[in-house]
C-alpha positions in Angstrom: -13.1 17.2 -6.2 -13.8 13.4 -5.4 -11.5 10.9 -3.7 -10.5 9.3 -6.4 -8.8 12.4 -8.5 -7.9 14.1 -5.1 -5.4 11.6 -4.5 -4.3 11.4 -8.4 -3.6 15.1 -7.9 -1.5 15.1 -5.1 0.3 11.8 -5.6 1.6 13.8 -9.1 2.2 16.8 -7.2 4.2 14.9 -4.0 6.3 12.4 -5.5 8.9 14.6 -7.1 9.2 15.7 -3.9 9.6 12.5 -2.0 11.4 11.5 -4.8 13.8 14.1 -4.3 14.5 13.0 -0.7 15.5 10.4 -1.7 12.6 7.6 -1.3 9.3 6.4 -3.1 5.4 6.9 -2.5 4.1 3.3 -1.8 0.3 3.7 -1.5 -1.3 7.3 -0.6 -4.4 7.0 1.2 -7.2 10.2 2.1 -10.2 8.3 4.7 -12.2 8.9 8.0 -11.1 7.5 10.9 -13.1 7.8 14.2 -15.2 11.4 12.7 -11.2 12.8 11.7 -9.7 13.0 8.3 -5.9 11.1 7.4 -4.0 11.7 4.8 -2.2 8.5 5.3 1.4 8.5 2.5 3.7 5.5 3.2 7.2 5.7 1.8 9.5 3.2 0.8 13.2 2.9 -0.4 15.4 0.4 -0.9 16.3 0.1 3.2 15.1 0.8 5.7 12.5 3.3 6.7 13.3 5.2 10.0 11.2 7.8 12.2 14.2 9.7 11.4 12.8 9.6 7.5 9.0 9.7 8.0 9.8 13.5 9.9 11.9 14.6 7.3 9.3 13.8 4.4 6.7 15.3 6.5 8.4 18.2 7.1 8.3 19.1 3.6 4.8 17.7 2.9 3.3 19.7 6.0 5.1 22.8 4.1 3.8 21.7 0.6 -0.1 21.3 1.7 0.1 24.1 3.7 1.3 26.5 1.2 -0.6 24.5 -1.9 -4.1 23.9 0.6 -5.2 21.0 -2.0 -7.9 19.2 0.5 -11.2 21.1 1.4 -11.3 19.0 4.2 -9.8 19.8 7.9 -7.0 16.4 8.2 -4.2 14.9 9.7 -1.1 13.8 7.7 0.6 11.0 8.8 3.8 9.9 7.3 4.6 6.4 7.3 6.4 2.7 6.3 4.7 0.2 4.7 6.2 -1.8 7.6 7.7 -5.4 7.2 4.3 -7.4 5.9 2.6 -4.6 3.7 0.0 -5.0 2.6 0.0 -5.1 -1.6 -2.3 -2.9 -3.8 -1.4 -3.0 -7.0 0.2 -4.4 -10.2 3.2 -3.0 -9.1 3.4 -4.2 -5.6 2.7 -7.8 -7.2 5.6 -7.8 -9.5 8.0 -7.1 -7.1 6.6 -9.8 -4.6 6.9 -13.1 -7.1 8.3 -15.6 -5.4 7.9 -14.0 -1.8 5.9 -15.6 0.5 2.4 -13.7 0.9 -1.2 -13.5 2.8 -4.6 -13.4 1.0 -7.9 -12.6 2.5 -10.8 -14.0 1.1 -14.3 -12.5 1.0 -16.0 -16.1 0.3 -13.9 -19.3 0.6 -12.0 -21.4 -1.6 -11.8 -25.0 -0.9 -13.1 -24.6 2.5 -10.3 -21.6 3.7 -10.6 -17.5 3.2 -6.9 -17.2 4.0 -4.3 -18.8 2.3 -0.9 -18.5 3.1 1.8 -19.0 0.0 4.7 -18.3 -2.0 3.5 -15.5 -4.8 3.6 -17.9 -8.1 1.8 -15.4 -11.1 -0.9 -13.2 -11.3 -3.3 -11.4 -14.2 -5.9 -9.4 -13.6 -8.5 -11.9 -12.7 -6.3 -14.9 -11.0 -3.4 -14.9 -8.4 -1.5 -18.4 -8.1 -0.1 -19.1 -4.7 1.8 -21.8 -3.7 1.3 -23.9 -0.5 3.6 -26.8 0.8 2.5 -29.0 -1.9 -0.3 -27.2 -4.0 -0.6 -24.4 -6.6 -4.2 -22.2 -5.6 -5.5 -20.6 -8.0 -7.4 -17.5 -6.4 -9.9 -14.9 -8.1 -9.3 -11.6 -7.7 -13.0 -10.4 -7.6 -12.9 -12.6 -4.4 -9.9 -11.1 -2.7 -10.4 -8.4 0.2 -6.3 -8.1 0.9 -3.0 -9.6 0.1 0.1 -8.6 2.6 3.4 -9.9 2.6 3.4 -12.7 4.6 6.9 -13.2 6.9 8.4 -15.9 9.2 10.1 -12.9 10.6 
């Protein structure tokens, strides 16, 4: 089974378990790091995610994954909060962050810069518009490496 299909099936299967506990899946990934496969499930809610929250979800997911055994490879399960400076992975995340300060890293410079920090004003399938101190900058999405919420904490 390819990785995308695996993640799609896992998301479909574990979402009800996580929702029943009062959380949502923020993001899920399956990747190899230092020769070890990691199934990383980021959870979120309207408040703050604590270590106890992650442990509670981890216990439920571990039991489910041990019973169903949907992953052929040996892997480690990690349940985590997306964090204060969370990466914005999809349209839903972007929509929730309109009007919020974000940090965008680019593959290639735009106007001589590879990093932009500003308020997310607008996005569509091709562009993202951020406003820095004075200007709105339109950035091409195919040039974006990563978008994170940015905080002056």
